[in-house]
C-alpha positions as CSV (number, residue, x, y, z in Angstrom):
1,M,-14.3,21.3,-0.9
2,E,-17.3,21.1,1.1
3,L,-20.1,18.7,-0.1
4,D,-22.6,21.5,-0.6
5,E,-19.9,23.4,-2.8
6,F,-19.4,20.0,-4.8
7,R,-23.1,19.5,-5.5
8,S,-23.4,23.2,-6.5
9,A,-20.4,22.7,-8.9
10,W,-21.9,19.5,-10.1
11,N,-25.2,21.0,-10.9
12,T,-23.8,24.0,-12.6
13,P,-23.6,23.7,-16.4
14,V,-20.0,24.2,-17.7
15,S,-18.8,24.4,-21.1
16,L,-16.1,22.0,-22.1
17,S,-12.9,23.4,-23.3
18,K,-11.5,20.0,-24.0
19,T,-12.7,17.6,-26.6
20,P,-13.9,14.2,-25.5
21,A,-10.7,12.9,-27.2
22,D,-8.6,15.2,-25.0
23,I,-10.3,13.9,-21.9
24,K,-9.9,10.3,-22.9
25,T,-6.1,10.8,-23.4
26,M,-5.7,12.5,-20.1
27,L,-7.5,9.7,-18.4
28,S,-5.5,7.0,-20.0
29,E,-3.4,4.8,-17.8
30,N,0.0,6.0,-19.0
31,R,-0.9,9.8,-18.3
32,H,-2.7,9.5,-15.0
33,P,-0.5,11.1,-12.4
34,V,-1.7,8.9,-9.5
35,L,-0.9,5.8,-11.6
36,K,2.3,7.1,-12.9
37,Q,3.4,7.7,-9.2
38,I,2.3,4.3,-8.2
39,R,4.3,2.8,-11.0
40,R,7.4,4.9,-10.3
41,Q,7.2,3.8,-6.7
42,S,6.9,0.3,-7.4
43,L,9.7,0.1,-9.8
44,L,12.0,1.9,-7.3
45,E,10.9,-0.7,-4.5
46,I,11.4,-3.6,-6.9
47,A,14.8,-2.4,-7.9
48,G,15.9,-1.8,-4.1
49,W,14.5,-5.2,-3.0
50,T,16.1,-7.0,-5.9
51,I,19.4,-5.5,-5.0
52,F,18.7,-6.3,-1.2
53,L,17.9,-9.9,-1.9
54,A,20.9,-10.3,-4.3
55,C,23.1,-9.1,-1.4
56,C,21.5,-11.0,1.4
57,Y,22.8,-14.5,0.3
58,T,26.4,-13.4,0.6
59,M,26.5,-10.1,2.6
60,F,24.1,-11.1,5.4
61,D,25.2,-14.8,5.6
62,G,22.1,-16.2,3.8
63,D,24.2,-18.9,2.6
64,R,24.7,-20.1,6.2
65,K,21.2,-20.0,7.1
66,P,18.5,-22.8,6.5
67,L,16.6,-22.7,3.4
68,W,13.3,-22.0,5.0
69,I,14.8,-18.8,6.6
70,N,15.8,-17.5,3.2
71,I,12.4,-18.5,1.6
72,T,10.7,-16.7,4.5
73,L,12.8,-13.7,3.7
74,V,12.0,-13.7,0.0
75,I,8.1,-14.2,0.7
76,S,8.1,-11.4,3.3
77,V,9.7,-9.1,0.7
78,L,7.4,-10.2,-2.0
79,L,4.4,-9.5,0.0
80,P,4.6,-5.6,-0.1
81,L,5.4,-5.8,-3.8
82,A,2.4,-7.8,-4.4
83,H,0.3,-5.6,-2.3
84,N,1.7,-2.5,-4.3
85,T,0.7,-4.4,-7.6
86,A,-2.8,-4.9,-6.1
87,G,-2.9,-1.1,-5.1
88,Y,-1.9,-0.2,-8.6
89,L,-4.8,-2.5,-10.2
90,G,-7.3,-1.1,-7.6
91,A,-6.5,2.4,-8.4
92,K,-6.7,1.7,-12.1
93,N,-10.2,0.3,-11.9
94,L,-12.1,2.6,-9.5
95,V,-15.5,2.8,-11.1
96,K,-17.3,-0.2,-10.2
97,G,-21.0,0.6,-10.0
98,T,-24.1,1.8,-11.8
99,D,-23.5,5.5,-10.3
100,L,-21.3,7.5,-8.1
101,K,-22.9,6.4,-4.9
102,R,-22.9,2.6,-5.7
103,S,-19.2,3.1,-7.1
104,L,-18.1,4.7,-3.7
105,E,-19.8,2.0,-1.8
106,N,-18.1,-0.7,-3.7
107,Y,-14.8,1.3,-3.5
108,H,-15.2,1.8,0.3
109,R,-15.9,-2.1,0.8
110,S,-12.6,-3.0,-1.3
111,L,-10.7,-0.2,0.7
112,K,-11.3,-2.1,3.8
113,T,-10.2,-5.4,2.6
114,F,-7.0,-3.5,0.9
115,A,-6.3,-1.8,4.5
116,A,-6.4,-5.2,6.2
117,L,-4.1,-6.6,3.8
118,S,-1.8,-3.6,3.9
119,V,-1.5,-4.1,7.6
120,A,-0.9,-7.8,7.3
121,A,1.6,-7.4,4.5
122,R,3.5,-4.9,6.7
123,T,3.4,-7.0,9.9
124,L,4.5,-10.1,7.9
125,F,7.4,-8.2,6.2
126,G,8.7,-6.9,9.5
127,T,8.4,-10.4,11.1
128,G,10.2,-12.1,8.1
129,L,13.0,-9.4,8.2
130,V,13.6,-9.7,12.0
131,L,13.6,-13.6,11.8
132,F,16.1,-13.6,9.0
133,F,18.6,-11.2,10.6
134,T,18.2,-12.8,14.3
135,Y,18.2,-16.5,13.3
136,G,21.1,-18.2,15.0
137,L,22.1,-15.1,17.1
138,R,23.0,-15.6,20.7
139,L,20.9,-13.1,22.6
140,N,22.6,-11.0,25.2
141,L,21.2,-8.0,27.0
142,T,22.4,-5.5,24.3
143,R,21.0,-7.5,21.5
144,M,17.7,-8.0,23.5
145,L,17.4,-4.3,24.0
146,S,18.1,-3.7,20.3
147,L,15.5,-6.2,19.4
148,G,12.9,-4.5,21.7
149,A,13.7,-1.3,20.2
150,I,13.2,-2.8,16.8
151,A,9.9,-4.4,17.7
152,L,8.8,-1.1,19.0
153,V,9.5,0.8,16.0
154,F,7.6,-1.8,14.0
155,A,4.7,-1.6,16.3
156,L,4.6,2.1,16.0
157,Q,4.6,1.7,12.2
158,I,1.8,-0.8,12.3
159,W,-0.2,1.6,14.7
160,L,0.3,4.5,12.5
161,L,-0.5,2.5,9.3
162,L,-3.8,1.2,11.2
163,R,-4.6,4.9,12.2
164,M,-4.0,6.3,8.6
165,W,-6.4,3.5,7.0
166,N,-9.1,4.1,9.6
167,K,-9.0,7.7,8.9
168,R,-9.3,7.3,5.2
169,I,-12.0,4.6,5.4
170,S,-14.1,6.7,8.1
171,L,-13.8,9.9,5.8
172,L,-15.0,7.9,2.9
173,G,-17.9,6.3,4.9
174,K,-18.9,10.0,6.0
175,T,-18.8,11.0,2.4
176,I,-21.1,8.2,1.4
177,S,-23.4,8.8,4.4
178,A,-23.7,12.6,3.2
179,L,-24.9,11.3,-0.2
180,R,-27.8,9.4,1.0
């Protein structure tokens, strides 16, 4: 929807077919579709990473690695989970301003911070995972090539993540500029 169409729709009086109580119920945390999707994704990730961490100690020789390597792995797995929780709380409390413009400006500012934390969490996650699985390995040509390929995949993911966040932030910035 173009901004002019949005303004036109905003200024056109509409009779409400829903009562204020219906609207309040629709907007409640338990029924909001975006929040429900974030919760579902977080629960699946928590379950998956819990199983992964439970298996790491025995299946991936975590018991033979130093404690600091195991702690690094746990922290690197907890970072994205903490980031998802922060994203959920941010999506839950979007309105932070006296009017729409002020609220969007505040959201724009917090989105920049959230994006930086997202990239940092993903980078630390990849680094911790690679460190755990490569600790104590003797590197030969095949392993070095494999490690290079893994690093390339992680770098590509980080680049795509940066592009996605820059696009979102730029689009929101343009929308805010159009409101001025």
